N, C-alpha and C positions, 0 to 999 in steps of 0.2 A: 504493500500500500504506500501511497504518497499523500503528503499534505499539500493542498493547492491554496494559494492566497488569491482570492478573486479581485482584490484591489490592486495588487502589484503584478500579478501574473507569475510570481515566484513559485517554484515547486521544490520540495525536498523529501527525501525518503522518510518514512515513518517506521521507527524501530521498536516502539513500545507495544508489542503484541506477541501473542503465542498462538501457535497453530495446533489444533487437535482434530486430526482427520479432516473433515470438510468444514470445520468450524474455526473461525478466527475470534479470539478474545483480545480486545484492544483496550488500552487504558489512555484516556484523553484527559488532560488537565486544561481547564479553561476558566477565565474570569467570569464573573456574573454577567449575563447577557452576551457572553462570547459565543462564537461559532467557528467551525472549521469545515473544510471540504476534505473528506477522507476518501481517496480514489483508489480503486483496485484495478490493476491491469491483468486481464485474464491470461496474458501471455507471459507474465512474470514467473520466475522460478520460485518454487515454494521454499520457505525457511524451515529447516528441520528442528532447530533448537530454540528455546525461549531466549529472548534478548534482554539484557539487563535494562531495567527501567530507570530513567532519569527523572528527577523532580526538581523544580525550582524552589530555592529556599530564600526567604526574605531575611537579609542581614541587617539592614538599617533603612531609615526613612529620613528625609530632609524636607521640611515644610518650605514652600516657595510662595513669595509674595508677602512676607512678614513686614516688609517696609512699605507696603502699599503698591498701587499700580497707577501708571499714566494711561488714560483712556482717550482714544480718538475715534469717533464714529462718523461715518458718511453714509447717508441713506435718505429716507423720506419720513415725514411725520404726518400728523393729522392733515387731511386734505390732500395728501400725496405731494406736498411741497418739499423741495430739497432741504435737507438739514445737515449741519455739521455740528458735532457735539464734542467738546473737550472737557475732561473732568480729571480730578485727582481722586482716586478711589482707595480709601484706607483698607476696606474689606470688600471682598467679592459679594455681589448681591444680584438677584434677579432684576433685569431691566424694568420690569413692570412695577417694582417697588421704589423706583427712582423717578421723580417728577420729570426730569429732562429726557428720560428714555422710555417713559410709560407707553407712548404710542409710536415709538421709533422702530423702523424696520430697515435693516441694512447690514453693513459691515462694521464691526467694532474691533479695534486693535488695542490689546492690552500689552503694556511694556513694564517689565520689572527686572531686577537683578537678583541673583542668588549666589551663594558661595558653596563650592564643593569642597568638603573636608579632605585633607591629605589621606591617601589610602582608600578613599571611597571607590576609586577606579582601579581594579586589579585585573590580572591576566585572565582569570576565570570568572570575572564578575561582569554582569550586565547592568546597565542603569536604565530604568524605565521611568518615563515621565507620565504621571497619572493626573489628568485634568479634572477628575471628579465628574460633576454633573455639567453638561454642556447643552445648550439649546440654540442652534440645532446642529451645526457643523463647524469644524475648527481646522485651522492650519497652524503649524508651529514653525518658529525660526529661532535658532539658538546661535548667538554670536555671529549673526548675519547669514547663517547657513540654513537653508530650508530643510525642514523635516517632512514627514508624511502628512497628508490630509486625513483627518479623522471624521468619518461620516456617521458612525454608529457606536453605540455603547458596546464594550467599555472604551472610553476615550483615553487609550494608553498607547505609547509609542516607545520603542527602543531608541534611546538617544545616546548610547555609549560613544559613538563616533563623533558626536556633536559637542560634547562638553569637555572641560578640562579642570584640573584642580585650581582652586581660587575662584575669582569673581567671573561670573558668566551673565550675559544679557539674554533675556527671554522675551519673545514676542508671540502672542497668541491672537490670531484673528478669528473671530466668531461671526457667523452669519445666521440670522434668524429668518423666519418666514415673513410674508407680507401681512399676516393677519392683524397684528397690533396696529399698524398704520391704517389699514383699511377699516378696521372696526370703529374708528373714530367717525366714520361717515354715517354709521347707523345702517339699518336695513335699507337696501336699495335694489334696483333692478339687477345690479352687477355684483352684489355682495349679500350673503346670508350670514347672520350672526350664528355662531355655533356654541354649543355648551363646552366650557373648558373646565379644567380642574383647579382654577384659582378663584378666589373670592371676588376679584374685580372683573371677572369675565374675560380677561386677556390670556394670552398664551405665554407661559414662562419663557424667558429669552436671556441670551448672554452666557458668559462664563460664570457659573455658580460655584464650582469647585467642590471641596478644597483641592488645591494643586500641590503635588508633592513629588519628590524623586524617591524611587525605590531602588536600593542596591540588592541585586539578586545574584545568587550563586547556584550553579547546577550541582546537584548532589545525587548520589546513587541511593 
C-alpha cells in the first residue's frame, strides 16, 4: 500500500501493516478531522513479515503569538464596498467579535515573531506548526518562505525546513467566505440568510487559534 496526498500529489510507501492471508491489518495515526488516501496496487509484491511500526511522539510545544499580532485585511464590508483594515491584535479572536471585522469578508494577514529554543530542531525531530481553529482557509510564510496552503482541518503543517533557532517571523493569511459581508444586506433576491452556529447570526471567521509549534520525534 501507499499513502497519497491529494493536495500535493506526493506518494510514499506505507509500512505500518501486517498481512494475514488475504487480509491486511493496517495501523493509521491521524489528527482529529484528519484523513489519508491508502492505495493498494494489485500488482505489488506481497510483504511476508510484519513491519515495525513507527509512532510520532510529542516532545515539546512552543506557544506562538504571545507578543500579539499585526493584522492587515483587504476585502469588502457591508454593502460590498472595498475595505482595508489594520489592527494590533493582542489575542486571536473570531472576526465576528470585533467591530471593525464583524461584516468583513476577504483576506487577513497576521504577522508575529517567535523564538525557537536551542535544541528544538534535531536530526530526528520534526517541527509542526498547528494553527488551531481557522475559518476558513490559510496560507503560511515563515521568514519570507512560503509554506503549504491549509484548506481543511487539522490546520497543521510540517515547517522543519522553514524555521531556525532564534527569532523567526511568521505570516498567516486567512480567507473567509462572503457570507458576513453579504449578510449585512439582509434578505434579498440574491442572498438568503442562513442559520449559523453563532449568537449574532454570522459565520465565525479568521485565525482563532491557538497557534503553537510542536516538536515531534519518530519512535518505535
